DSSP file (Angstrom, degrees, kcal/mol; ACC not computed):
  #  RESIDUE AA STRUCTURE BP1 BP2  ACC     N-H-->O    O-->H-N    N-H-->O    O-->H-N    TCO  KAPPA ALPHA  PHI   PSI    X-CA   Y-CA   Z-CA
    1    1 A M              0   0    0      0, 0.0     2,-0.4     0, 0.0   121,-0.2   0.000 360.0 360.0 360.0 132.5    0.0    0.0    0.0
    2    2 A K        -     0   0    0     53,-0.4    55,-2.7    52,-0.1     2,-0.4  -0.749 360.0-164.6 -91.6 135.2    1.3    3.4   -1.0
    3    3 A I  E     -ab  57 123A   0    119,-2.0   121,-2.0    -2,-0.4     2,-0.6  -0.957  16.0-158.7-126.1 137.6    1.0    6.2    1.7
    4    4 A I  E     -ab  58 124A   0     53,-2.8    55,-2.7    -2,-0.4     2,-0.8  -0.970  13.1-151.9-110.2 114.2    1.2    9.9    1.5
    5    5 A F  E     -ab  59 125A   0    119,-2.9   121,-2.8    -2,-0.6     2,-0.6  -0.802  26.0-157.6 -85.5 114.2    2.0   11.5    4.9
    6    6 A L  E     -ab  60 126A   0     53,-2.4    55,-2.4    -2,-0.8    56,-1.2  -0.850  23.1-170.3-111.7 120.0    0.4   14.9    4.5
    7    7 A D        -     0   0    0    119,-2.2     5,-0.1    -2,-0.6     3,-0.1  -0.704  10.0-163.8 -87.2 153.9    1.0   18.1    6.3
    8    8 A I    >>> +     0   0    0     -2,-0.3     4,-2.8     3,-0.2     3,-1.9   0.824  64.4  74.5-108.2 -54.4   -1.6   20.7    5.5
    9    9 A D  B 345S+e   13   0B   0      1,-0.3   119,-0.4     2,-0.2     5,-0.1  -0.477 115.4  10.9 -66.3 122.4   -0.2   24.2    6.6
   10   10 A G  T 345S+     0   0    0      3,-1.1   138,-0.3    -2,-0.3    -1,-0.3   0.204 131.2  57.0  93.9 -14.5    2.4   25.1    4.0
   11   11 A V  T <45S+     0   0    0     -3,-1.9   138,-2.8   137,-0.2    -2,-0.2   0.764 120.3  18.9-111.5 -54.3    1.4   22.3    1.7
   12   12 A L  T  <5S+     0   0    0     -4,-2.8    28,-3.4   136,-0.2     2,-0.3   0.464 137.0  34.0-100.2  -3.9   -2.3   22.8    0.9
   13   13 A N  B   <S+e    9   0B   0     -5,-1.1    -3,-1.1    26,-0.2     2,-0.3  -0.960  75.8 166.9-138.6 158.3   -2.2   26.4    2.0
   14   14 A H     >  -     0   0    0     -2,-0.3     4,-1.9    -5,-0.1   132,-0.2  -0.966  49.3 -88.0-164.0 170.2    0.7   28.8    1.6
   15   15 A E  H  > S+     0   0    0    130,-2.3     4,-2.7    -2,-0.3     5,-0.2   0.890 121.3  52.4 -59.2 -44.0    1.9   32.4    1.7
   16   16 A R  H  > S+     0   0    0    130,-1.7     4,-2.9     1,-0.2     5,-0.3   0.897 107.3  54.0 -61.1 -40.4    1.0   33.1   -2.0
   17   17 A F  H  > S+     0   0    0      1,-0.2     4,-2.0     2,-0.2    -1,-0.2   0.930 112.8  42.3 -58.1 -49.0   -2.6   31.8   -1.4
   18   18 A Y  H  X S+     0   0    0     -4,-1.9     4,-2.1     2,-0.2    -2,-0.2   0.896 115.0  50.2 -68.2 -39.7   -3.1   34.2    1.6
   19   19 A K  H  X S+     0   0    0     -4,-2.7     4,-2.9     2,-0.2     5,-0.2   0.936 111.9  47.0 -64.6 -46.6   -1.5   37.1   -0.1
   20   20 A E  H  X S+     0   0    0     -4,-2.9     4,-2.6     1,-0.2     6,-0.2   0.886 111.3  52.4 -63.6 -38.2   -3.6   36.7   -3.3
   21   21 A R  H  X>S+     0   0    0     -4,-2.0     5,-1.9    -5,-0.3     4,-0.7   0.912 112.5  45.4 -61.7 -41.7   -6.7   36.4   -1.3
   22   22 A H  H  <5S+     0   0    0     -4,-2.1     3,-0.3     3,-0.2    -2,-0.2   0.926 114.4  46.9 -68.4 -45.5   -5.9   39.6    0.6
   23   23 A I  H  <5S+     0   0    0     -4,-2.9    -2,-0.2     1,-0.2    -1,-0.2   0.922 118.1  41.3 -63.7 -44.5   -5.0   41.5   -2.6
   24   24 A K  H  <5S-     0   0    0     -4,-2.6    -1,-0.2    -5,-0.2     3,-0.2   0.593 101.2-135.8 -78.4  -9.5   -8.1   40.4   -4.5
   25   25 A K  T  <5 -     0   0    0     -4,-0.7     2,-0.6    -3,-0.3    -3,-0.2   0.924  29.7-164.5  50.4  46.3  -10.2   40.9   -1.4
   26   26 A N    > < -     0   0    0     -5,-1.9     3,-0.6    -6,-0.2    -1,-0.2  -0.497  17.3-171.9 -68.0 112.4  -11.7   37.5   -2.3
   27   27 A K  G >>  +     0   0    0     -2,-0.6     3,-1.0     1,-0.2     4,-0.6   0.529  65.1  93.2 -83.6  -7.7  -14.9   37.2   -0.3
   28   28 A T  G 34 S+     0   0    0      1,-0.3     3,-0.3     2,-0.2    -1,-0.2   0.858  92.2  39.3 -54.5 -38.1  -15.4   33.6   -1.3
   29   29 A F  G X4 S+     0   0    0     -3,-0.6     3,-1.1     1,-0.2    -1,-0.3   0.583  94.2  85.8 -90.6 -10.8  -13.6   32.3    1.7
   30   30 A D  T <4 S+     0   0    0     -3,-1.0    -1,-0.2     1,-0.3    -2,-0.2   0.830  93.2  41.5 -63.8 -34.7  -15.0   34.8    4.2
   31   31 A N  T 3< S+     0   0    0     -4,-0.6    -1,-0.3    -3,-0.3    -2,-0.1   0.328  93.2 104.0 -98.5   7.8  -18.2   32.9    5.1
   32   32 A L  S <  S-     0   0    0     -3,-1.1     5,-0.1     1,-0.1    -3,-0.0  -0.564  85.3 -92.5 -86.0 151.4  -16.6   29.5    5.3
   33   33 A P     >  -     0   0    0      0, 0.0     4,-1.7     0, 0.0     3,-0.4  -0.305  50.6-101.3 -55.3 151.0  -15.9   27.7    8.5
   34   34 A H  T >4 S+     0   0    0      1,-0.3     3,-0.7     2,-0.2     4,-0.4   0.874 119.1  43.7 -48.6 -56.9  -12.3   28.4    9.6
   35   35 A R  G >4 S+     0   0    0      1,-0.3     3,-1.2     2,-0.2    -1,-0.3   0.863 111.1  55.8 -61.2 -36.1  -10.6   25.2    8.4
   36   36 A F  G >4 S+     0   0    0     -3,-0.4     3,-0.7     1,-0.3    -1,-0.3   0.826 105.6  52.3 -65.1 -31.0  -12.5   25.2    5.1
   37   37 A S  G << S+     0   0    0     -4,-1.7    -1,-0.3    -3,-0.7    -2,-0.2   0.511  97.1  69.9 -83.0  -3.3  -11.2   28.7    4.3
   38   38 A Q  G <  S+     0   0    0     -3,-1.2     2,-0.4    -4,-0.4    -1,-0.2   0.148  81.4  85.9-102.7  19.0   -7.6   27.6    4.9
   39   39 A I    <   -     0   0    0     -3,-0.7   -26,-0.2   -26,-0.1     3,-0.1  -0.975  69.0-136.3-126.7 133.7   -7.1   25.4    1.9
   40   40 A D    >>  -     0   0    0    -28,-3.4     4,-1.6    -2,-0.4     3,-0.7  -0.775  11.8-150.3 -85.3 115.0   -6.1   26.3   -1.6
   41   41 A P  H 3> S+     0   0    0      0, 0.0     4,-2.0     0, 0.0    -1,-0.1   0.806  95.2  60.1 -57.4 -30.0   -8.3   24.4   -4.1
   42   42 A E  H 3> S+     0   0    0      1,-0.2     4,-1.7     2,-0.2     5,-0.1   0.902 104.0  48.9 -65.3 -40.1   -5.4   24.4   -6.6
   43   43 A C  H <> S+     0   0    0     -3,-0.7     4,-2.3   -31,-0.2    -1,-0.2   0.866 108.3  54.8 -66.6 -35.5   -3.2   22.5   -4.2
   44   44 A V  H  X S+     0   0    0     -4,-1.6     4,-2.6     2,-0.2    38,-0.2   0.900 105.9  52.0 -63.9 -40.0   -6.0   20.0   -3.6
   45   45 A Q  H  X S+     0   0    0     -4,-2.0     4,-2.0     2,-0.2    -1,-0.2   0.887 108.6  50.8 -64.0 -37.5   -6.2   19.4   -7.3
   46   46 A N  H  X S+     0   0    0     -4,-1.7     4,-1.9     2,-0.2    -2,-0.2   0.910 110.5  49.1 -63.5 -41.6   -2.5   18.7   -7.4
   47   47 A L  H  X S+     0   0    0     -4,-2.3     4,-2.6     1,-0.2    -2,-0.2   0.894 107.5  55.4 -64.3 -39.7   -2.9   16.2   -4.5
   48   48 A N  H  X S+     0   0    0     -4,-2.6     4,-2.8     1,-0.2     5,-0.2   0.914 106.3  51.2 -57.0 -43.8   -5.8   14.6   -6.4
   49   49 A S  H  X S+     0   0    0     -4,-2.0     4,-2.5     1,-0.2    -1,-0.2   0.912 110.5  48.7 -60.6 -43.9   -3.5   14.1   -9.4
   50   50 A L  H  X S+     0   0    0     -4,-1.9     4,-1.2     2,-0.2     6,-0.4   0.929 113.7  45.5 -62.9 -46.8   -0.9   12.4   -7.1
   51   51 A C  H  X S+     0   0    0     -4,-2.6     4,-2.2     1,-0.2     5,-0.5   0.916 114.8  48.1 -64.3 -43.2   -3.4   10.1   -5.5
   52   52 A K  H  < S+     0   0    0     -4,-2.8    -2,-0.2    -5,-0.2    -1,-0.2   0.929 113.9  45.3 -64.4 -45.8   -5.0    9.1   -8.8
   53   53 A D  H  < S+     0   0    0     -4,-2.5    -1,-0.2    -5,-0.2    -2,-0.2   0.632 127.2  28.2 -77.8 -13.0   -1.7    8.4  -10.6
   54   54 A T  H  < S-     0   0    0     -4,-1.2    -1,-0.2    -3,-0.3    -2,-0.2   0.530  93.1-131.9-119.2 -12.9   -0.2    6.4   -7.7
   55   55 A Q     <  +     0   0    0     -4,-2.2   -53,-0.4    -5,-0.2    -3,-0.2   0.784  52.4 159.4  59.8  29.1   -3.3    5.0   -6.0
   56   56 A A        -     0   0    0     -5,-0.5    28,-0.4    -6,-0.4     2,-0.3  -0.477  34.1-137.6 -80.6 153.3   -1.8    6.2   -2.7
   57   57 A K  E     -a    3   0A   0    -55,-2.7   -53,-2.8    -2,-0.1     2,-0.4  -0.785  20.0-115.6-108.8 155.5   -3.8    6.8    0.4
   58   58 A I  E     -ac   4  85A   0     26,-3.0    28,-2.8    -2,-0.3    29,-1.2  -0.729  21.8-174.3 -97.6 136.8   -3.4    9.7    2.8
   59   59 A V  E     -ac   5  87A   0    -55,-2.7   -53,-2.4    -2,-0.4     2,-0.5  -0.990  28.6-131.6-122.1 120.0   -2.4    9.7    6.4
   60   60 A I  E     +ac   6  88A   0     27,-2.4    29,-2.6    -2,-0.4   -53,-0.2  -0.581  33.7 167.2 -75.8 121.5   -2.6   13.2    8.0
   61   61 A S        +     0   0    0    -55,-2.4   -54,-0.2    -2,-0.5    -1,-0.2   0.334  43.6 111.7-110.9   2.2    0.5   14.1    9.8
   62   62 A S  S >  S-     0   0    0    -56,-1.2     3,-1.8     1,-0.1     4,-0.1  -0.232  84.9-110.8 -72.1 160.1   -0.4   17.8   10.2
   63   63 A T  G >  S+     0   0    0      1,-0.3     3,-1.9     2,-0.2     4,-0.2   0.692 111.9  81.4 -63.1 -16.7   -1.3   19.5   13.4
   64   64 A W  G >  S+     0   0    0      1,-0.3     3,-2.2     2,-0.2     4,-0.3   0.731  70.4  80.2 -59.1 -20.9   -4.8   19.6   11.9
   65   65 A R  G X  S+     0   0    0     -3,-1.8     3,-1.7     1,-0.3    -1,-0.3   0.746  75.3  72.8 -61.2 -21.6   -5.1   16.0   13.1
   66   66 A S  G <  S+     0   0    0     -3,-1.9    -1,-0.3     1,-0.3    -2,-0.2   0.730  90.5  58.9 -66.6 -18.9   -5.9   17.4   16.5
   67   67 A D  G <  S-     0   0    0     -3,-2.2     4,-0.3     1,-0.2    -1,-0.3   0.576 121.5-105.0 -80.7 -10.3   -9.3   18.4   15.1
   68   68 A G    <>  -     0   0    0     -3,-1.7     4,-1.6    -4,-0.3    -1,-0.2  -0.035  26.0 -85.1 100.3 154.9  -10.0   14.7   14.3
   69   69 A I  H  > S+     0   0    0      1,-0.2     4,-2.7     2,-0.2     5,-0.2   0.847 123.5  56.4 -65.3 -35.9   -9.9   12.7   11.0
   70   70 A E  H  > S+     0   0    0      1,-0.2     4,-2.9     2,-0.2    -1,-0.2   0.900 105.9  50.2 -66.5 -39.3  -13.6   13.6   10.1
   71   71 A Q  H  > S+     0   0    0     -4,-0.3     4,-2.3     2,-0.2    -1,-0.2   0.904 111.7  48.8 -64.4 -40.1  -12.9   17.4   10.3
   72   72 A C  H  X S+     0   0    0     -4,-1.6     4,-2.3     2,-0.2     5,-0.2   0.934 112.6  48.2 -63.5 -46.1   -9.8   16.8    8.0
   73   73 A R  H  X S+     0   0    0     -4,-2.7     4,-3.2     1,-0.2     5,-0.3   0.940 111.9  49.3 -58.6 -48.1  -11.9   14.8    5.6
   74   74 A N  H  X S+     0   0    0     -4,-2.9     4,-2.0     1,-0.2    -1,-0.2   0.907 110.9  49.2 -60.7 -43.5  -14.7   17.3    5.5
   75   75 A A  H  X S+     0   0    0     -4,-2.3     4,-0.7     2,-0.2    -1,-0.2   0.914 116.6  41.6 -64.3 -43.0  -12.3   20.2    4.9
   76   76 A L  H ><>S+     0   0    0     -4,-2.3     5,-1.8     1,-0.2     3,-0.8   0.909 113.5  51.8 -72.1 -41.8  -10.5   18.4    2.0
   77   77 A E  H ><5S+     0   0    0     -4,-3.2     3,-2.0     1,-0.3    -1,-0.2   0.843 101.0  62.8 -64.1 -32.2  -13.7   17.0    0.5
   78   78 A F  H 3<5S+     0   0    0     -4,-2.0    -1,-0.3     1,-0.3    -2,-0.2   0.852 104.6  48.2 -58.1 -33.6  -15.2   20.5    0.5
   79   79 A H  T <<5S-     0   0    0     -3,-0.8    -1,-0.3    -4,-0.7    -2,-0.2   0.085 130.0 -98.0 -96.9  22.2  -12.4   21.5   -1.9
   80   80 A K  T < 5 +     0   0    0     -3,-2.0     2,-0.3     1,-0.2    -3,-0.2   0.794  57.0 174.5  71.1  33.1  -13.1   18.4   -4.1
   81   81 A F      < -     0   0    0     -5,-1.8    -1,-0.2    -8,-0.2   -36,-0.1  -0.574   9.6-173.0 -68.2 132.1  -10.5   16.0   -2.7
   82   82 A K        +     0   0    0     -2,-0.3    -1,-0.1   -38,-0.2    -5,-0.0   0.540  49.7  88.4-106.6 -11.6  -11.0   12.7   -4.4
   83   83 A G  S    S-     0   0    0      1,-0.1     2,-0.5   -26,-0.0   -26,-0.1   0.000  80.5 -94.9 -81.5-171.6   -8.6   10.4   -2.6
   84   84 A E        -     0   0    0    -28,-0.4   -26,-3.0   -33,-0.0     2,-0.8  -0.927  19.5-150.5-111.7 125.6   -8.9    8.4    0.6
   85   85 A I  E     +c   58   0A   0     -2,-0.5   -26,-0.2   -28,-0.2     3,-0.1  -0.855  19.7 179.6 -91.9 110.6   -7.9    9.7    4.0
   86   86 A L  E     -     0   0A   0    -28,-2.8     2,-0.3    -2,-0.8   -27,-0.2   0.874  50.8 -40.9 -81.4 -41.4   -6.9    6.5    5.7
   87   87 A D  E     -c   59   0A   0    -29,-1.2   -27,-2.4   -18,-0.0     2,-0.3  -0.930  50.4-103.7-169.1-178.0   -5.8    7.7    9.1
   88   88 A I  E     -c   60   0A   0     -2,-0.3   -27,-0.2   -29,-0.3     3,-0.1  -0.949  35.4-112.5-126.1 151.0   -3.9   10.3   11.2
   89   89 A T        -     0   0    0    -29,-2.6    14,-0.1    -2,-0.3    13,-0.1  -0.454  42.2 -95.7 -76.7 156.4   -0.5    9.9   12.8
   90   90 A P        -     0   0    0      0, 0.0     2,-0.9     0, 0.0    16,-0.1  -0.399  33.4-120.1 -69.0 150.9   -0.3    9.9   16.6
   91   91 A N        +     0   0    0      1,-0.1     3,-0.2    -2,-0.1     8,-0.0  -0.830  44.9 157.5 -95.3 105.7    0.5   13.1   18.4
   92   92 A L    > > +     0   0    0     -2,-0.9     3,-1.8     1,-0.1     5,-1.3   0.157  35.5 113.9-111.6  15.7    3.7   12.6   20.3
   93   93 A R  G > 5 +     0   0    0      1,-0.3     3,-2.1     3,-0.2    -1,-0.1   0.811  69.2  64.3 -60.6 -30.2    4.7   16.2   20.5
   94   94 A S  G 3 5S+     0   0    0      1,-0.3    -1,-0.3    -3,-0.2    -2,-0.1   0.749  99.7  54.4 -66.3 -19.7    4.2   16.2   24.3
   95   95 A D  G < 5S-     0   0    0     -3,-1.8    -1,-0.3     2,-0.0    -2,-0.2   0.226 121.3-111.5 -93.0  13.6    7.1   13.7   24.4
   96   96 A N  T < 5 +     0   0    0     -3,-2.1     2,-0.2     1,-0.2    -3,-0.2   0.806  64.4 158.8  60.5  33.0    9.3   16.2   22.4
   97   97 A C      < -     0   0    0     -5,-1.3    -1,-0.2     1,-0.1     2,-0.1  -0.537  41.4-120.0 -85.0 151.4    9.2   13.9   19.4
   98   98 A L    >>  -     0   0    0     -2,-0.2     4,-1.4     1,-0.1     3,-0.7  -0.475  29.4-110.0 -77.8 159.5    9.9   15.0   15.8
   99   99 A R  H 3> S+     0   0    0     32,-0.5     4,-2.2     1,-0.2    33,-0.2   0.858 120.3  63.0 -59.6 -34.2    7.2   14.5   13.2
  100  100 A G  H 3> S+     0   0    0     31,-2.4     4,-2.4     1,-0.2    -1,-0.2   0.860 100.5  51.7 -58.5 -36.0    9.4   11.8   11.7
  101  101 A N  H <> S+     0   0    0     -3,-0.7     4,-2.6    30,-0.3    -1,-0.2   0.868 107.3  52.6 -68.1 -36.5    9.0    9.8   15.0
  102  102 A E  H  X S+     0   0    0     -4,-1.4     4,-2.1     2,-0.2    -2,-0.2   0.898 110.8  47.6 -65.2 -39.2    5.2   10.2   14.8
  103  103 A I  H  X S+     0   0    0     -4,-2.2     4,-2.5     2,-0.2    -2,-0.2   0.927 111.3  50.4 -66.2 -45.2    5.3    8.8   11.2
  104  104 A L  H  X S+     0   0    0     -4,-2.4     4,-2.7     1,-0.2     5,-0.2   0.917 109.5  51.3 -59.1 -43.8    7.6    5.9   12.3
  105  105 A T  H  X S+     0   0    0     -4,-2.6     4,-2.5     1,-0.2    -1,-0.2   0.914 109.6  50.2 -60.1 -43.2    5.2    5.1   15.2
  106  106 A W  H  X S+     0   0    0     -4,-2.1     4,-1.0     2,-0.2    -2,-0.2   0.936 111.0  48.9 -61.3 -45.4    2.2    5.1   12.7
  107  107 A V  H >< S+     0   0    0     -4,-2.5     3,-0.7     1,-0.2     7,-0.2   0.931 112.9  47.3 -60.5 -46.3    4.1    2.7   10.4
  108  108 A K  H >< S+     0   0    0     -4,-2.7     3,-1.0     1,-0.2    -1,-0.2   0.889 111.8  50.6 -62.6 -39.1    5.0    0.4   13.2
  109  109 A D  H 3< S+     0   0    0     -4,-2.5    -1,-0.2     1,-0.2    -2,-0.2   0.654 114.8  45.0 -72.1 -14.7    1.5    0.4   14.5
  110  110 A N  T XX  +     0   0    0     -4,-1.0     4,-2.0    -3,-0.7     3,-1.5  -0.080  66.0 128.8-122.0  33.1    0.2   -0.4   11.0
  111  111 A E  H <>  +     0   0    0     -3,-1.0     4,-2.4     1,-0.3    -1,-0.1   0.771  68.8  67.0 -60.7 -25.3    2.5   -3.2    9.9
  112  112 A A  H 34 S+     0   0    0     -3,-0.2    -1,-0.3     1,-0.2    -2,-0.1   0.825 110.7  35.6 -64.0 -29.3   -0.5   -5.3    9.0
  113  113 A L  H <4 S+     0   0    0     -3,-1.5    -2,-0.2    -6,-0.1    -1,-0.2   0.860 133.8  22.4 -87.1 -41.5   -1.2   -2.8    6.2
  114  114 A V  H  < S-     0   0    0     -4,-2.0    -3,-0.2     1,-0.3    -2,-0.2   0.492 101.2-122.0-111.7  -6.4    2.3   -1.8    5.1
  115  115 A G     <  -     0   0    0     -4,-2.4    -1,-0.3    -5,-0.3    -2,-0.1  -0.324  65.7 -10.6  88.8-178.2    4.5   -4.7    6.2
  116  116 A P    >>  -     0   0    0      0, 0.0     3,-2.1     0, 0.0     4,-0.9  -0.286  67.1-128.4 -57.4 134.9    7.5   -4.6    8.4
  117  117 A Y  G >4 S+     0   0    0      1,-0.3     3,-0.5     2,-0.2    -9,-0.1   0.823 106.6  58.1 -57.2 -34.5    8.5   -0.9    9.1
  118  118 A Y  G 34 S+     0   0    0      1,-0.2    -1,-0.3   -10,-0.0    -3,-0.0   0.603 112.1  41.4 -75.3  -9.7   12.1   -1.5    8.1
  119  119 A Q  G <4 S+     0   0    0     -3,-2.1     2,-0.6    -5,-0.0    -1,-0.2   0.487  86.1 110.8-108.6  -8.1   11.0   -2.7    4.6
  120  120 A F    <<  +     0   0    0     -4,-0.9    -5,-0.1    -3,-0.5     3,-0.1  -0.575  25.3 144.4 -76.8 113.9    8.3   -0.1    4.0
  121  121 A T        +     0   0    0     -2,-0.6     2,-1.7     1,-0.1    -1,-0.2   0.437  39.6  96.9-125.7  -6.1    9.4    2.2    1.2
  122  122 A E        +     0   0    0     -8,-0.2  -119,-2.0  -121,-0.2     2,-0.3  -0.408  68.2  92.6 -89.4  63.6    6.2    3.0   -0.7
  123  123 A Y  E     -b    3   0A   0     -2,-1.7     2,-0.4  -121,-0.2  -119,-0.2  -0.980  53.1-157.7-147.3 158.3    5.5    6.3    1.0
  124  124 A V  E     -b    4   0A   0   -121,-2.0  -119,-2.9    -2,-0.3     2,-0.6  -0.996  11.6-144.9-136.4 143.2    6.2   10.0    0.6
  125  125 A I  E     -bd   5 140A   0     14,-3.1    16,-3.0    -2,-0.4     2,-0.7  -0.944  11.2-166.1-108.2 120.4    6.2   12.7    3.3
  126  126 A L  E     +bd   6 141A   0   -121,-2.8  -119,-2.2    -2,-0.6     2,-0.3  -0.926  31.5 137.5-107.5 110.8    4.9   16.1    2.1
  127  127 A D  E     - d   0 142A   0     14,-1.8    16,-2.9    -2,-0.7  -117,-0.1  -0.991  53.5-143.7-152.9 152.2    5.8   18.7    4.6
  128  128 A D  S    S+     0   0    0   -119,-0.4     2,-0.4    -2,-0.3    17,-0.2   0.322  88.8  68.7 -99.5   5.9    7.1   22.3    4.8
  129  129 A D  S    S-     0   0    0      2,-0.0    14,-0.1    16,-0.0  -122,-0.0  -0.944  74.0-143.1-123.7 147.5    9.1   21.5    7.9
  130  130 A S        +     0   0    0     -2,-0.4     2,-1.8     1,-0.1    12,-0.0  -0.024  55.0 128.1-103.4  31.1   12.2   19.3    8.0
  131  131 A D        +     0   0    0    -31,-0.0   -31,-2.4     2,-0.0   -32,-0.5  -0.330  42.9 123.6 -86.4  58.6   11.7   17.6   11.4
  132  132 A M        -     0   0    0     -2,-1.8     2,-0.2   -33,-0.2   -33,-0.1  -0.597  67.5 -93.2-109.6 171.1   12.0   14.1    9.9
  133  133 A L    >   -     0   0    0     -2,-0.2     3,-1.8     1,-0.1     4,-0.3  -0.567  34.8-116.1 -84.5 151.6   14.3   11.2   10.7
  134  134 A Y  G >  S+     0   0    0      1,-0.3     3,-1.7    -2,-0.2     4,-0.2   0.891 114.3  53.8 -56.5 -43.5   17.5   10.8    8.7
  135  135 A W  G 3  S+     0   0    0      1,-0.3     3,-0.3     2,-0.1    -1,-0.3   0.580 100.6  62.8 -72.4  -7.1   16.6    7.5    7.2
  136  136 A Q  G X  S+     0   0    0     -3,-1.8     3,-1.9     1,-0.2    -1,-0.3   0.459  73.8 100.9 -89.0  -1.9   13.3    9.1    5.9
  137  137 A R  G X  S+     0   0    0     -3,-1.7     3,-0.9    -4,-0.3    -1,-0.2   0.795  75.4  54.7 -57.7 -33.9   15.2   11.5    3.7
  138  138 A N  G 3  S+     0   0    0     -3,-0.3    -1,-0.3     1,-0.2    -2,-0.1   0.622 113.6  42.5 -76.6 -10.8   14.7    9.6    0.5
  139  139 A N  G <  S+     0   0    0     -3,-1.9   -14,-3.1   -15,-0.1     2,-0.5   0.212  97.4  96.5-114.9  11.3   10.9    9.6    1.0
  140  140 A F  E <   -d  125   0A   0     -3,-0.9     2,-0.5    -4,-0.3   -14,-0.2  -0.888  49.4-168.8-111.1 130.8   10.6   13.3    2.1
  141  141 A L  E     -d  126   0A   0    -16,-3.0   -14,-1.8    -2,-0.5     2,-0.8  -0.973  16.9-144.2-115.9 118.3    9.8   16.3    0.0
  142  142 A L  E     -d  127   0A   0     -2,-0.5     2,-0.3   -16,-0.2   -14,-0.2  -0.726  20.9-149.6 -80.9 111.5   10.3   19.7    1.6
  143  143 A I        -     0   0    0    -16,-2.9     2,-0.6    -2,-0.8     6,-0.1  -0.662  17.4-116.1 -87.0 135.6    7.4   21.8    0.2
  144  144 A D    >>  -     0   0    0      4,-0.4     4,-2.6    -2,-0.3     3,-1.6  -0.608  19.4-152.1 -72.1 113.1    8.0   25.5   -0.3
  145  145 A R  T 34 S+     0   0    0     -2,-0.6  -130,-2.3     1,-0.3    -1,-0.2   0.568  91.2  64.3 -67.3  -7.3    5.6   27.1    2.2
  146  146 A F  T 34 S+     0   0    0   -132,-0.2  -130,-1.7  -131,-0.2    -1,-0.3   0.718 120.9  16.5 -86.9 -21.3    5.4   30.2   -0.1
  147  147 A V  T <4 S-     0   0    0     -3,-1.6    -2,-0.2  -137,-0.2  -133,-0.1   0.530  94.2-150.7-126.4 -12.2    3.8   28.3   -3.0
  148  148 A G     <  -     0   0    0     -4,-2.6     2,-0.5  -138,-0.3    -4,-0.4  -0.224  56.9  -5.2  72.7-163.7    2.5   25.0   -1.5
  149  149 A L  S    S-     0   0    0   -138,-2.8     2,-0.2    -6,-0.1  -103,-0.2  -0.516  73.8-175.1 -71.2 116.5    2.1   21.7   -3.4
  150  150 A T     >  -     0   0    0     -2,-0.5     4,-1.9  -104,-0.1     5,-0.1  -0.592  41.7-107.3-106.7 169.2    3.0   22.3   -7.0
  151  151 A M  H  > S+     0   0    0      1,-0.2     4,-2.4     2,-0.2     5,-0.1   0.802 121.6  60.6 -66.2 -28.1    2.8   19.9  -10.0
  152  152 A G  H  > S+     0   0    0      2,-0.2     4,-1.9     1,-0.2    -1,-0.2   0.912 105.5  46.8 -62.1 -42.2    6.7   19.8   -9.8
  153  153 A N  H  > S+     0   0    0      2,-0.2     4,-2.9     1,-0.2    -2,-0.2   0.891 109.8  54.1 -64.0 -39.6    6.3   18.4   -6.3
  154  154 A V  H  X S+     0   0    0     -4,-1.9     4,-2.5     2,-0.2    -2,-0.2   0.916 106.6  51.7 -60.9 -43.5    3.7   15.9   -7.6
  155  155 A F  H  X S+     0   0    0     -4,-2.4     4,-1.7     1,-0.2    -1,-0.2   0.926 112.5  45.5 -57.8 -47.0    6.2   14.7  -10.3
  156  156 A Q  H  X S+     0   0    0     -4,-1.9     4,-2.0     1,-0.2    -2,-0.2   0.905 112.1  51.4 -63.9 -42.2    8.8   14.1   -7.6
  157  157 A A  H  X S+     0   0    0     -4,-2.9     4,-2.8     1,-0.2     5,-0.2   0.877 106.2  54.9 -64.7 -37.9    6.4   12.4   -5.3
  158  158 A K  H  X S+     0   0    0     -4,-2.5     4,-2.2     1,-0.2     7,-0.2   0.909 107.0  51.1 -61.1 -41.7    5.3   10.1   -8.1
  159  159 A K  H  <>S+     0   0    0     -4,-1.7     5,-4.0     2,-0.2     6,-0.4   0.919 111.8  46.9 -61.9 -43.0    8.9    9.0   -8.6
  160  160 A I  H ><5S+     0   0    0     -4,-2.0     3,-1.3     3,-0.2    -2,-0.2   0.946 115.3  44.8 -63.8 -47.8    9.3    8.3   -4.9
  161  161 A L  H 3<5S+     0   0    0     -4,-2.8    -1,-0.2     1,-0.3    -2,-0.2   0.784 115.8  47.2 -69.4 -27.1    6.0    6.3   -4.7
  162  162 A N  T ><5S-     0   0    0     -4,-2.2     3,-1.2     3,-0.3    -1,-0.3   0.041 118.1-106.6-104.3  25.5    6.7    4.4   -7.9
  163  163 A N  T < 5S-     0   0    0     -3,-1.3    -3,-0.2     1,-0.3    -2,-0.1   0.891  84.5 -39.1  53.0  47.0   10.3    3.5   -7.0
  164  164 A G  T 3 <S+     0   0    0     -5,-4.0     2,-0.3     1,-0.3    -1,-0.3   0.389 115.8 110.2  90.7  -3.6   11.9    5.9   -9.5
  165  165 A K    <   -     0   0    0     -3,-1.2     2,-0.8    -6,-0.4    -1,-0.3  -0.809  63.2-136.1-106.7 146.9    9.4    5.4  -12.3
  166  166 A I        +     0   0    0     -2,-0.3     2,-0.4    -3,-0.1    -7,-0.1  -0.891  36.7 170.5 -99.3 110.3    6.9    7.9  -13.6
  167  167 A L        -     0   0    0     -2,-0.8     2,-0.2    -9,-0.1    -5,-0.0  -0.898  27.3-137.3-119.3 147.8    3.7    5.9  -14.1
  168  168 A N    >>  -     0   0    0     -2,-0.4     3,-2.3     1,-0.1     4,-0.5  -0.626  38.0 -99.8 -94.5 164.9    0.2    7.0  -14.9
  169  169 A S  G >4 S+     0   0    0      1,-0.3     3,-0.9    -2,-0.2    -1,-0.1   0.797 122.5  58.4 -57.7 -30.8   -2.8    5.5  -13.2
  170  170 A N  G 34 S+     0   0    0      1,-0.2    -1,-0.3     2,-0.1  -117,-0.0   0.598 103.4  54.2 -75.6  -8.9   -3.5    3.2  -16.2
  171  171 A E  G <4        0   0    0     -3,-2.3    -1,-0.2     1,-0.2    -2,-0.2   0.499 360.0 360.0 -99.5  -6.4    0.0    1.7  -15.9
  172  172 A L    <<        0   0    0     -3,-0.9    -1,-0.2    -4,-0.5    -2,-0.1   0.483 360.0 360.0 -77.6 360.0   -0.3    0.7  -12.3
């Protein structure tokens, strides 16, 4: 099973999104519930492309997980997210853990889905912060928090999830 560990702030929302909203005085987002107004629909479409072309499932590693998996699903589905949100990572921040440790804990807790953690390589981490473990470096994409998830990032993520090959969904 292919997994995308997804951060939201800086990945599905970003500085350019907020700046353009402010400059255009876009009222579209003003009447939405807070979390719903904090997502760039263009970044969601990029994520849709990644999920469709790799058949990967999402595990939320963002601080948004503290709102619960259903709130995350609702916010993404509102912006036409088509993939499957499988789960959320555990919150171990009170133990001074890095996000990489939270991802590792999730993988270990879900070996029935992904196999032994030390053999699991079909995942990508999309995050704008680099608090990952050293051995996760080949599966980590540092997303530019000023522009969010781009099609260039999607291209790189596809290569990671498909073991170095660029495949379309009809080739999987």
